[in-house]
N, CA, C and O of each residue as an XYZ file, in Angstrom:
920
protein
N     175.783    135.675     76.502
C     175.111    134.635     75.698
C     175.979    134.310     74.492
O     176.378    135.215     73.759
N     176.282    133.012     74.271
C     177.123    132.684     73.138
C     176.302    132.281     71.935
O     175.100    132.034     72.026
N     176.994    132.221     70.788
C     176.287    131.946     69.538
C     175.825    130.507     69.451
O     174.870    130.220     68.728
N     176.475    129.580     70.169
C     176.083    128.178     70.073
C     174.651    127.974     70.551
O     173.886    127.236     69.931
N     174.288    128.628     71.654
C     172.924    128.465     72.133
C     171.945    129.105     71.159
O     170.873    128.558     70.897
N     172.319    130.281     70.615
C     171.456    130.926     69.634
C     171.238    130.053     68.422
O     170.125    129.983     67.900
N     172.307    129.371     67.956
C     172.172    128.490     66.803
C     171.270    127.310     67.119
O     170.493    126.873     66.271
N     171.372    126.790     68.343
C     170.503    125.678     68.740
C     169.048    126.106     68.772
O     168.160    125.341     68.395
N     168.802    127.329     69.222
C     167.440    127.856     69.257
C     166.887    127.976     67.848
O     165.731    127.636     67.595
N     167.725    128.467     66.921
C     167.286    128.603     65.529
C     166.951    127.247     64.925
O     165.965    127.118     64.200
N     167.768    126.229     65.218
C     167.522    124.908     64.653
C     166.219    124.310     65.170
O     165.592    123.503     64.485
N     165.810    124.700     66.371
C     164.586    124.159     66.960
C     163.341    124.929     66.554
O     162.231    124.562     66.939
N     163.514    125.994     65.778
C     162.371    126.841     65.409
C     161.438    126.101     64.468
O     161.886    125.288     63.659
N     160.112    126.384     64.569
C     159.163    125.746     63.667
C     159.368    126.232     62.251
O     159.695    127.399     62.036
N     159.179    125.345     61.272
C     159.355    125.749     59.876
C     158.042    125.813     59.131
O     158.024    125.940     57.906
N     156.928    125.726     59.867
C     155.620    125.812     59.241
C     154.776    126.836     59.971
O     154.919    126.987     61.184
N     153.899    127.546     59.271
C     153.024    128.504     59.935
C     152.127    127.809     60.940
O     151.812    126.632     60.768
N     151.696    128.525     62.011
C     150.799    127.932     62.986
C     149.427    127.728     62.403
O     149.090    128.308     61.371
N     148.624    126.899     63.062
C     147.250    126.708     62.611
C     146.488    128.003     62.738
O     146.766    128.804     63.630
N     145.528    128.219     61.855
C     144.782    129.466     61.843
C     143.689    129.462     62.899
O     143.245    128.391     63.314
N     143.242    130.635     63.347
C     142.155    130.694     64.312
C     140.878    130.121     63.721
O     140.671    130.150     62.508
N     140.012    129.591     64.607
C     138.791    128.939     64.139
C     137.777    129.920     63.605
O     136.923    129.540     62.805
N     137.843    131.167     64.020
C     136.938    132.182     63.478
C     137.733    133.432     63.161
O     138.761    133.708     63.779
N     137.240    134.186     62.186
C     137.961    135.360     61.731
C     137.005    136.528     61.606
O     135.876    136.360     61.145
N     137.449    137.730     62.017
C     136.597    138.894     61.840
C     136.397    139.218     60.375
O     137.352    139.201     59.599
N     135.164    139.515     59.988
C     134.912    139.961     58.632
C     134.572    138.872     57.653
O     134.265    139.163     56.497
N     134.616    137.594     58.085
C     134.226    136.498     57.199
C     133.195    135.639     57.916
O     133.108    135.651     59.143
N     132.425    134.905     57.149
C     131.415    134.047     57.726
C     132.077    132.942     58.546
O     133.031    132.311     58.090
N     131.558    132.706     59.780
C     132.101    131.636     60.600
C     131.643    130.278     60.096
O     132.329    129.276     60.301
N     130.478    130.234     59.431
C     130.038    128.981     58.838
C     130.966    128.623     57.681
O     131.435    129.491     56.945
N     131.219    127.329     57.541
C     132.095    126.900     56.456
C     133.527    127.297     56.689
O     134.205    127.736     55.760
N     134.021    127.150     57.942
C     135.395    127.562     58.256
C     136.409    126.813     57.403
O     137.415    127.389     56.989
N     136.156    125.543     57.138
C     137.085    124.779     56.306
C     137.147    125.347     54.892
O     138.207    125.372     54.266
N     136.000    125.801     54.400
C     135.971    126.412     53.075
C     136.815    127.683     53.053
O     137.544    127.934     52.093
N     136.714    128.476     54.105
C     137.507    129.705     54.203
C     138.999    129.377     54.156
O     139.763    130.053     53.468
N     139.411    128.345     54.883
C     140.823    127.977     54.893
C     141.279    127.488     53.521
O     142.395    127.787     53.096
N     140.427    126.741     52.827
C     140.763    126.290     51.476
C     140.958    127.485     50.546
O     141.875    127.505     49.725
N     140.090    128.470     50.684
C     140.194    129.672     49.848
C     141.490    130.423     50.152
O     142.185    130.864     49.237
N     141.812    130.565     51.437
C     143.039    131.272     51.805
C     144.284    130.534     51.313
O     145.234    131.156     50.838
N     144.270    129.223     51.428
C     145.408    128.455     50.920
C     145.539    128.623     49.407
O     146.645    128.748     48.880
N     144.402    128.626     48.717
C     144.426    128.803     47.257
C     144.909    130.203     46.884
O     145.675    130.369     45.935
N     144.455    131.210     47.638
C     144.874    132.587     47.366
C     146.379    132.739     47.534
O     147.037    133.391     46.724
N     146.927    132.131     48.599
C     148.367    132.188     48.822
C     149.112    131.485     47.689
O     150.138    131.974     47.216
N     148.592    130.337     47.256
C     149.240    129.590     46.169
C     149.226    130.384     44.864
O     150.199    130.351     44.110
N     148.135    131.094     44.593
C     148.056    131.913     43.381
C     149.112    133.018     43.426
O     149.795    133.261     42.431
N     149.249    133.686     44.569
C     150.261    134.739     44.696
C     151.666    134.178     44.471
O     152.484    134.789     43.784
N     151.935    133.017     45.054
C     153.275    132.436     44.970
C     153.582    131.960     43.554
O     154.655    132.234     43.018
N     152.638    131.248     42.957
C     152.910    130.553     41.695
C     152.543    131.347     40.442
O     153.118    131.123     39.377
N     151.582    132.281     40.566
C     151.090    132.967     39.372
C     151.241    134.479     39.422
O     151.246    135.134     38.380
N     151.362    135.040     40.616
C     151.628    136.464     40.725
C     150.401    137.335     40.911
O     149.264    136.867     40.855
N     150.665    138.628     41.136
C     149.608    139.590     41.439
C     148.607    139.733     40.301
O     147.419    139.943     40.545
N     149.070    139.622     39.068
C     148.169    139.795     37.932
C     147.107    138.707     37.868
O     146.048    138.903     37.272
N     147.389    137.556     38.482
C     146.439    136.441     38.476
C     145.605    136.382     39.753
O     144.804    135.465     39.931
N     145.792    137.357     40.641
C     145.104    137.319     41.931
C     143.658    137.799     41.781
O     143.320    138.920     42.164
N     142.819    136.939     41.221
C     141.408    137.232     41.002
C     140.566    136.125     41.610
O     141.051    135.016     41.835
N     139.303    136.430     41.873
C     138.409    135.399     42.402
C     138.315    134.206     41.454
O     138.209    133.060     41.892
N     138.354    134.484     40.158
C     138.249    133.397     39.190
C     139.423    132.421     39.310
O     139.226    131.206     39.327
N     140.648    132.961     39.394
C     141.815    132.097     39.492
C     141.863    131.397     40.848
O     142.233    130.226     40.934
N     141.491    132.112     41.899
C     141.500    131.509     43.232
C     140.466    130.385     43.308
O     140.738    129.325     43.871
N     139.284    130.618     42.739
C     138.240    129.589     42.731
C     138.708    128.360     41.966
O     138.505    127.230     42.409
N     139.330    128.582     40.824
C     139.829    127.460     40.034
C     140.886    126.676     40.799
O     140.953    125.450     40.708
N     141.703    127.391     41.548
C     142.795    126.746     42.284
C     142.267    125.817     43.370
O     142.863    124.775     43.643
N     141.140    126.194     43.996
C     140.604    125.353     45.079
C     139.386    124.541     44.647
O     138.716    123.930     45.479
N     139.100    124.537     43.331
C     138.032    123.707     42.807
C     136.636    124.153     43.213
O     135.748    123.327     43.420
N     136.446    125.465     43.325
C     135.142    126.011     43.714
C     134.595    126.894     42.607
O     135.289    127.217     41.642
N     133.354    127.271     42.765
C     132.764    128.265     41.887
C     133.126    129.655     42.405
O     133.365    129.843     43.598
N     133.162    130.607     41.505
C     133.497    131.982     41.897
C     132.542    132.484     42.963
O     132.948    133.202     43.877
N     131.274    132.109     42.853
C     130.291    132.554     43.833
C     130.587    132.063     45.239
O     130.283    132.753     46.212
N     131.180    130.871     45.359
C     131.544    130.370     46.686
C     132.630    131.229     47.327
O     132.615    131.474     48.533
N     133.566    131.681     46.503
C     134.642    132.525     47.023
C     134.095    133.889     47.433
O     134.394    134.375     48.523
N     133.303    134.500     46.574
C     132.774    135.831     46.875
C     131.760    135.802     48.013
O     131.529    136.826     48.657
N     131.150    134.643     48.270
C     130.236    134.519     49.409
C     130.981    134.716     50.720
O     130.473    135.351     51.645
N     132.172    134.176     50.792
C     132.955    134.274     52.028
C     133.810    135.537     52.077
O     134.126    136.036     53.157
N     134.181    136.049     50.913
C     135.028    137.242     50.861
C     134.425    138.229     49.866
O     134.485    138.020     48.654
N     133.850    139.293     50.388
C     133.196    140.265     49.514
C     134.196    140.974     48.605
O     133.857    141.367     47.488
N     135.427    141.134     49.084
C     136.476    141.800     48.305
C     137.766    141.010     48.436
O     138.029    140.402     49.474
N     138.559    141.023     47.392
C     139.817    140.284     47.473
C     140.791    140.950     48.430
O     141.728    140.309     48.906
N     140.579    142.242     48.719
C     141.444    142.917     49.692
C     141.344    142.264     51.070
O     142.312    142.249     51.831
N     140.152    141.721     51.385
C     140.006    141.031     52.667
C     140.868    139.778     52.707
O     141.386    139.411     53.762
N     141.022    139.127     51.572
C     141.938    137.993     51.490
C     143.362    138.419     51.832
O     144.066    137.733     52.574
N     143.775    139.550     51.287
C     145.119    140.072     51.563
C     145.284    140.324     53.051
O     146.306    139.970     53.640
N     144.267    140.940     53.662
C     144.349    141.243     55.090
C     144.552    139.971     55.910
O     145.398    139.935     56.804
N     143.779    138.933     55.607
C     143.877    137.707     56.386
C     145.171    136.951     56.100
O     145.727    136.320     56.999
N     145.653    137.005     54.870
C     146.941    136.392     54.568
C     148.067    137.072     55.351
O     148.957    136.401     55.873
N     148.025    138.396     55.432
C     149.036    139.119     56.201
C     148.893    138.831     57.694
O     149.892    138.723     58.405
N     147.654    138.708     58.169
C     147.445    138.335     59.572
C     148.071    136.974     59.864
O     148.703    136.785     60.903
N     147.893    136.024     58.940
C     148.495    134.700     59.111
C     150.020    134.789     59.163
O     150.663    134.136     59.985
N     150.586    135.604     58.275
C     152.035    135.751     58.261
C     152.544    136.385     59.551
O     153.575    135.978     60.087
N     151.810    137.389     60.047
C     152.196    138.006     61.317
C     152.157    136.993     62.449
O     153.072    136.938     63.270
N     151.098    136.193     62.494
C     150.993    135.168     63.536
C     152.175    134.201     63.457
O     152.744    133.813     64.478
N     152.534    133.819     62.229
C     153.649    132.895     62.030
C     154.955    133.495     62.542
O     155.706    132.840     63.266
N     155.223    134.753     62.160
C     156.490    135.365     62.574
C     156.525    135.630     64.080
O     157.577    135.508     64.707
N     155.382    135.992     64.660
C     155.347    136.197     66.110
C     155.657    134.894     66.838
O     156.411    134.898     67.811
N     155.090    133.783     66.386
C     155.368    132.491     67.013
C     156.824    132.104     66.820
O     157.462    131.578     67.731
N     157.347    132.367     65.623
C     158.745    132.047     65.347
C     159.678    132.830     66.265
O     160.642    132.274     66.790
N     159.397    134.118     66.461
C     160.223    134.935     67.353
C     160.082    134.482     68.805
O     161.064    134.466     69.548
N     158.859    134.112     69.215
C     158.661    133.613     70.576
C     159.516    132.377     70.839
O     160.016    132.178     71.945
N     159.675    131.551     69.810
C     160.413    130.301     69.967
C     161.918    130.444     69.749
O     162.668    129.487     69.939
N     162.357    131.634     69.354
C     163.776    131.819     69.044
C     164.331    133.070     69.727
O     164.939    132.979     70.793
N     164.125    134.212     69.126
C     164.767    135.444     69.595
C     164.239    135.926     70.946
O     164.908    136.718     71.611
N     163.074    135.476     71.364
C     162.496    135.942     72.631
C     162.651    134.934     73.758
O     161.973    135.032     74.781
N     163.529    133.978     73.576
C     163.743    132.995     74.628
C     164.408    133.646     75.841
O     165.251    134.530     75.684
N     164.036    133.216     77.053
C     164.646    133.791     78.264
C     166.161    133.614     78.267
O     166.688    132.595     77.820
N     166.841    134.624     78.777
C     168.285    134.538     78.925
C     169.084    135.068     77.761
O     170.305    135.194     77.853
N     168.412    135.383     76.660
C     169.135    135.930     75.511
C     169.402    137.419     75.727
O     168.531    138.151     76.196
N     170.601    137.857     75.384
C     170.933    139.272     75.457
C     170.258    140.012     74.310
O     169.882    139.384     73.320
N     170.093    141.336     74.416
C     169.553    142.110     73.287
C     170.352    141.912     72.003
O     169.780    141.877     70.914
N     171.680    141.781     72.129
C     172.501    141.566     70.937
C     172.160    140.232     70.275
O     172.041    140.158     69.052
N     172.003    139.182     71.078
C     171.639    137.886     70.522
C     170.231    137.921     69.929
O     169.972    137.305     68.896
N     169.325    138.644     70.588
C     167.958    138.764     70.061
C     167.967    139.395     68.675
O     167.286    138.926     67.764
N     168.742    140.459     68.527
C     168.811    141.133     67.233
C     169.498    140.247     66.200
O     169.045    140.155     65.059
N     170.578    139.602     66.590
C     171.299    138.732     65.658
C     170.389    137.611     65.155
O     170.329    137.347     63.954
N     169.692    136.963     66.064
C     168.817    135.855     65.674
C     167.686    136.348     64.786
O     167.318    135.680     63.820
N     167.132    137.513     65.106
C     166.049    138.068     64.290
C     166.520    138.327     62.863
O     165.823    137.998     61.904
N     167.706    138.917     62.727
C     168.252    139.181     61.390
C     168.460    137.874     60.634
O     168.131    137.786     59.451
N     168.996    136.872     61.294
C     169.213    135.577     60.648
C     167.911    134.940     60.209
O     167.826    134.371     59.120
N     166.892    135.034     61.055
C     165.584    134.458     60.723
C     165.010    135.139     59.486
O     164.534    134.471     58.567
N     165.056    136.469     59.464
C     164.477    137.212     58.349
C     165.182    136.869     57.045
O     164.529    136.640     56.027
N     166.503    136.833     57.067
C     167.243    136.568     55.832
C     167.080    135.110     55.379
O     167.016    134.838     54.181
N     167.015    134.190     56.319
C     166.725    132.807     55.945
C     165.349    132.712     55.296
O     165.166    132.000     54.309
N     164.391    133.431     55.854
C     163.027    133.396     55.339
C     162.942    134.022     53.948
O     162.203    133.544     53.089
N     163.702    135.091     53.736
C     163.719    135.742     52.421
C     164.210    134.771     51.347
O     163.838    134.897     50.180
N     165.030    133.822     51.728
C     165.532    132.851     50.778
C     164.536    131.790     50.353
O     164.840    130.984     49.474
N     163.343    131.768     50.960
C     162.344    130.769     50.591
C     161.483    131.272     49.437
O     161.308    132.477     49.258
N     160.954    130.343     48.664
C     160.085    130.700     47.547
C     158.856    131.455     48.033
O     158.460    132.453     47.432
N     158.252    130.981     49.119
C     157.044    131.624     49.618
C     157.261    133.104     49.889
O     156.497    133.946     49.416
N     158.299    133.417     50.648
C     158.499    134.806     51.051
C     158.970    135.668     49.897
O     158.485    136.787     49.730
N     159.907    135.175     49.093
C     160.364    135.948     47.938
C     159.193    136.300     47.034
O     159.058    137.453     46.625
N     158.353    135.338     46.718
C     157.255    135.585     45.784
C     156.110    136.365     46.421
O     155.593    137.306     45.819
N     155.712    135.982     47.629
C     154.557    136.645     48.248
C     154.813    138.131     48.434
O     153.955    138.950     48.102
N     155.973    138.492     48.958
C     156.178    139.907     49.272
C     156.440    140.752     48.023
O     156.013    141.905     47.964
N     157.121    140.209     47.047
C     157.274    141.004     45.824
C     155.919    141.222     45.146
O     155.683    142.283     44.568
N     155.039    140.242     45.212
C     153.710    140.407     44.621
C     152.843    141.350     45.450
O     152.064    142.124     44.894
N     152.972    141.292     46.763
C     152.235    142.236     47.612
C     152.702    143.665     47.367
O     151.890    144.590     47.357
N     154.005    143.852     47.170
C     154.502    145.202     46.857
C     153.902    145.691     45.548
O     153.553    146.864     45.412
N     153.786    144.777     44.582
C     153.195    145.166     43.294
C     151.726    145.560     43.471
O     151.282    146.566     42.919
N     150.979    144.774     44.235
C     149.573    145.107     44.478
C     149.448    146.431     45.226
O     148.551    147.226     44.943
N     150.346    146.667     46.181
C     150.295    147.889     46.986
C     150.521    149.144     46.152
O     150.062    150.225     46.520
N     151.224    149.005     45.033
C     151.465    150.162     44.166
C     150.182    150.720     43.572
O     150.136    151.892     43.197
N     149.147    149.906     43.481
C     147.928    150.306     42.789
C     146.675    150.191     43.647
O     145.575    150.464     43.166
N     146.822    149.792     44.908
C     145.654    149.603     45.773
C     145.977    150.174     47.150
O     146.831    149.641     47.860
N     145.302    151.250     47.528
C     145.619    151.933     48.784
C     145.315    151.061     49.998
O     146.005    151.151     51.014
N     144.276    150.209     49.899
C     143.949    149.326     51.019
C     145.092    148.339     51.244
O     145.538    148.157     52.376
N     145.565    147.705     50.181
C     146.676    146.767     50.303
C     147.919    147.489     50.808
O     148.652    146.960     51.644
N     148.156    148.692     50.303
C     149.315    149.472     50.750
C     149.251    149.732     52.248
O     150.264    149.630     52.940
N     148.066    150.066     52.754
C     147.905    150.309     54.194
C     148.162    149.042     55.001
O     148.794    149.090     56.056
N     147.669    147.902     54.499
C     147.852    146.652     55.229
C     149.329    146.223     55.226
O     149.845    145.743     56.235
N     149.985    146.401     54.103
C     151.408    146.055     54.030
C     152.214    146.968     54.960
O     153.133    146.510     55.640
N     151.871    148.249     54.988
C     152.561    149.185     55.882
C     152.348    148.797     57.343
O     153.275    148.883     58.148
N     151.135    148.373     57.689
C     150.846    147.940     59.057
C     151.679    146.711     59.417
O     152.168    146.590     60.540
N     151.833    145.810     58.462
C     152.664    144.622     58.679
C     154.100    145.033     59.008
O     154.701    144.515     59.949
N     154.637    145.958     58.231
C     156.027    146.362     58.458
C     156.181    147.193     59.732
O     157.227    147.132     60.377
N     155.172    147.960     60.101
C     155.259    148.689     61.377
C     155.426    147.711     62.528
O     156.199    147.956     63.455
N     154.695    146.598     62.465
C     154.821    145.571     63.497
C     156.230    144.966     63.477
O     156.837    144.754     64.526
N     156.734    144.696     62.289
C     158.082    144.145     62.174
C     159.126    145.109     62.728
O     160.087    144.687     63.372
N     158.936    146.404     62.476
C     159.887    147.398     62.964
C     159.842    147.495     64.483
O     160.873    147.702     65.122
N     158.661    147.347     65.063
C     158.570    147.349     66.531
C     159.325    146.162     67.115
O     159.977    146.283     68.152
N     159.235    145.023     66.450
C     159.956    143.849     66.943
C     161.469    144.084     66.915
O     162.171    143.728     67.861
N     161.962    144.677     65.842
C     163.381    145.014     65.783
C     163.745    146.040     66.857
O     164.777    145.929     67.520
N     162.883    147.030     67.013
C     163.138    148.081     67.991
C     163.230    147.568     69.415
O     163.962    148.130     70.230
N     162.496    146.508     69.723
C     162.524    145.968     71.080
C     163.889    145.379     71.430
O     164.232    145.270     72.607
N     164.666    145.001     70.422
C     166.032    144.539     70.664
C     167.025    145.690     70.582
O     168.029    145.694     71.294
N     166.756    146.663     69.723
C     167.692    147.778     69.531
C     167.719    148.701     70.746
O     168.791    149.136     71.166
N     166.555    149.003     71.315
C     166.470    149.976     72.408
C     167.379    149.626     73.595
O     168.141    150.489     74.031
N     167.334    148.407     74.134
C     168.240    148.101     75.255
C     169.690    147.937     74.825
O     170.597    148.026     75.653
N     169.914    147.700     73.547
C     171.271    147.537     73.031
C     171.986    148.878     72.929
O     173.212    148.946     73.024
N     171.207    149.952     72.734
C     171.779    151.293     72.584
C     170.883    152.284     73.319
O     170.086    152.979     72.690
N     171.005    152.357     74.643
C     170.102    153.187     75.461
C     170.161    154.675     75.159
O     169.254    155.413     75.545
N     171.205    155.135     74.479
C     171.316    156.569     74.179
C     170.290    157.012     73.137
O     170.018    158.207     73.015
N     169.722    156.084     72.392
C     168.788    156.434     71.324
C     167.407    156.746     71.876
O     166.918    156.081     72.789
N     166.789    157.772     71.303
C     165.401    158.072     71.649
C     164.484    157.074     70.960
O     164.927    156.292     70.119
N     163.205    157.104     71.317
C     162.249    156.206     70.674
C     162.193    156.450     69.167
O     162.078    155.511     68.379
N     162.276    157.722     68.778
C     162.274    158.039     67.347
C     163.547    157.525     66.665
O     163.495    157.023     65.543
N     164.683    157.652     67.346
C     165.931    157.135     66.790
C     165.853    155.625     66.597
O     166.266    155.103     65.561
N     165.328    154.938     67.586
C     165.199    153.480     67.511
C     164.329    153.089     66.323
O     164.628    152.136     65.603
N     163.256    153.833     66.131
C     162.354    153.554     65.014
C     163.080    153.706     63.672
O     162.900    152.888     62.770
N     163.889    154.740     63.546
C     164.638    154.974     62.300
C     165.654    153.853     62.071
O     165.779    153.341     60.959
N     166.374    153.477     63.121
C     167.372    152.414     62.983
C     166.687    151.093     62.623
O     167.167    150.350     61.766
N     165.565    150.808     63.282
C     164.830    149.574     62.990
C     164.370    149.548     61.533
O     164.452    148.520     60.861
N     163.883    150.700     61.057
C     163.406    150.763     59.670
C     164.566    150.617     58.687
O     164.415    149.995     57.635
N     165.713    151.185     59.024
C     166.874    151.037     58.149
C     167.321    149.577     58.092
O     167.620    149.063     57.014
N     167.369    148.913     59.233
C     167.762    147.506     59.261
C     166.767    146.674     58.460
O     167.160    145.790     57.698
N     165.487    146.958     58.633
C     164.463    146.238     57.876
C     164.636    146.452     56.380
O     164.577    145.503     55.598
N     164.851    147.708     55.984
C     165.030    148.020     54.564
C     166.272    147.327     54.000
O     166.257    146.843     52.868
N     167.338    147.282     54.787
C     168.563    146.629     54.338
C     168.330    145.144     54.101
O     168.845    144.581     53.134
N     167.561    144.508     54.973
C     167.282    143.080     54.813
C     166.326    142.835     53.653
O     166.555    141.940     52.839
N     165.259    143.618     53.572
C     164.265    143.408     52.520
C     164.879    143.608     51.131
O     164.456    142.978     50.163
N     165.863    144.476     51.043
C     166.498    144.719     49.761
C     167.187    143.498     49.184
O     167.382    143.410     47.971
N     167.563    142.545     50.048
C     168.207    141.336     49.528
C     167.222    140.470     48.746
O     167.639    139.608     47.973
N     165.920    140.689     48.936
C     164.918    139.886     48.229
C     165.127    139.954     46.721
O     165.059    138.932     46.038
N     165.378    141.140     46.205
C     165.498    141.347     44.767
C     166.755    140.698     44.204
O     166.751    140.201     43.078
N     167.834    140.701     44.991
C     169.111    140.212     44.495
C     169.402    138.761     44.874
O     169.967    138.006     44.083
N     169.008    138.378     46.098
C     169.424    137.069     46.611
C     168.275    136.238     47.152
O     168.503    135.238     47.832
N     167.033    136.640     46.858
C     165.893    135.828     47.252
C     165.821    134.554     46.423
O     166.680    134.291     45.582
N     164.787    133.774     46.675
C     164.623    132.494     45.976
C     164.612    132.691     44.457
O     163.828    133.475     43.922
N     165.488    131.970     43.788
C     165.527    132.021     42.333
C     166.159    133.264     41.743
O     166.164    133.433     40.524
N     166.692    134.139     42.584
C     167.298    135.375     42.089
C     168.763    135.139     41.691
O     169.363    134.139     42.085
N     169.336    136.069     40.907
C     170.673    135.820     40.334
C     171.769    135.529     41.353
O     172.687    134.762     41.062
N     171.692    136.127     42.547
C     172.757    135.947     43.527
C     172.269    135.212     44.779
O     172.779    135.427     45.879
N     171.272    134.342     44.591
C     170.752    133.565     45.726
C     171.860    132.726     46.362
O     171.852    132.499     47.572
N     172.811    132.267     45.549
C     173.889    131.422     46.078
C     174.818    132.192     47.018
O     175.592    131.590     47.763
N     174.737    133.533     46.979
C     175.582    134.339     47.853
C     174.865    134.771     49.135
O     175.426    135.529     49.926
N     173.644    134.302     49.347
C     172.902    134.703     50.541
C     173.629    134.347     51.838
O     173.589    135.155     52.766
N     174.294    133.189     51.967
C     175.009    132.923     53.224
C     176.048    133.988     53.561
O     176.168    134.406     54.712
N     176.800    134.424     52.546
C     177.796    135.475     52.796
C     177.119    136.801     53.112
O     177.562    137.535     53.996
N     176.043    137.107     52.387
C     175.309    138.347     52.657
C     174.728    138.337     54.066
O     174.727    139.359     54.751
N     174.233    137.176     54.496
C     173.671    137.081     55.848
C     174.741    137.324     56.904
O     174.504    138.029     57.885
N     175.924    136.736     56.700
C     177.013    136.938     57.657
C     177.424    138.406     57.721
O     177.649    138.944     58.805
N     177.521    139.050     56.562
C     177.854    140.470     56.528
C     176.775    141.315     57.189
O     177.075    142.252     57.929
N     175.529    140.980     56.921
C     174.416    141.745     57.482
C     174.394    141.645     59.003
O     174.205    142.650     59.688
N     174.583    140.453     59.528
C     174.587    140.287     60.988
C     175.693    141.133     61.605
O     175.452    141.860     62.569
N     176.895    141.046     61.060
C     178.019    141.797     61.608
C     177.786    143.311     61.512
O     177.957    144.039     62.490
N     177.398    143.767     60.329
C     177.272    145.211     60.097
C     176.067    145.809     60.810
O     176.168    146.878     61.412
N     174.926    145.126     60.745
C     173.701    145.719     61.292
C     173.683    145.677     62.820
O     173.191    146.610     63.454
N     174.210    144.614     63.417
C     174.301    144.582     64.887
C     175.276    145.658     65.362
O     175.004    146.359     66.336
N     176.411    145.788     64.675
C     177.384    146.832     65.046
C     176.745    148.222     64.923
O     176.926    149.071     65.796
N     176.008    148.446     63.853
C     175.332    149.734     63.677
C     174.379    150.011     64.833
O     174.390    151.100     65.407
N     173.558    149.024     65.170
C     172.574    149.220     66.240
C     173.248    149.533     67.568
O     172.706    150.291     68.373
N     174.423    148.959     67.808
C     175.131    149.164     69.072
C     175.846    150.503     69.137
O     175.987    151.072     70.219
N     176.301    151.017     67.998
C     177.230    152.140     68.034
C     176.692    153.451     67.461
O     177.257    154.509     67.737
N     175.626    153.412     66.677
C     175.137    154.649     66.075
C     174.692    155.616     67.178
O     174.152    155.203     68.204
N     174.928    156.898     66.948
C     174.592    157.909     67.958
C     173.401    158.747     67.506
O     173.128    158.851     66.310
N     172.699    159.341     68.456
C     171.594    160.238     68.086
C     172.035    161.351     67.149
O     171.289    161.728     66.245
N     173.245    161.885     67.351
C     173.727    162.974     66.506
C     173.887    162.507     65.063
O     173.577    163.251     64.133
N     174.367    161.284     64.873
C     174.534    160.758     63.513
C     173.185    160.576     62.829
O     173.045    160.831     61.633
N     172.203    160.136     63.593
C     170.876    159.899     63.011
C     170.197    161.200     62.650
O     169.543    161.300     61.611
N     170.349    162.204     63.508
C     169.626    163.460     63.318
C     170.380    164.483     62.478
O     169.882    165.584     62.241
N     171.565    164.129     62.032
C     172.398    165.087     61.288
C     171.680    165.643     60.062
O     171.832    166.819     59.731
N     170.901    164.804     59.392
C     170.250    165.231     58.155
C     168.745    165.386     58.318
O     168.008    165.415     57.332
N     168.292    165.485     59.555
C     166.839    165.628     59.801
C     166.354    167.006     59.366
O     165.169    167.312     59.494
């Protein structure tokens, strides 16, 4: 598989999240449009105002509702976090289906495209702001921390599905460690080269280095190297 086809697949990828499901577990099915307005407002508050402003009062003001309308649909703001993360997971799963999971792609191309997608996404305002604010909330809220961890476990499985056939010598545990290391390496660019960060202009070079280094690592690392310090 050559890079030209992979690049064409990336260019054809959707740049907007998919539509949300018509009903959601844990929220009232009545007033579905109201629920979506609240979720959009909650996401906007996280992006534009940060974790410290993530309150029912600010969310209600953002969508032009009374606080009671928000709390009627969401008993706790943690449920908002859960549904926002569910939306993000749905978006990334659809994006991968339309790009890295296309038939005929080699495991190496799947991993390369996935890394490119993640780093491109980190460069957007939405992702840079949402995830740094979620990390801040997770530091002080065990429920949010659990939901964020669940999100990343899913992301690591997606990486692992490309790593495992690329390096058959690795055990399932080894694949998990490599996937988590690759994820950590990519997420770390958020602080330095994410949207509005001091070295955002260097993200293209960082992405090229990451693709070369991380794909090579996934192909060549050995079980002995991984377990040396276990």
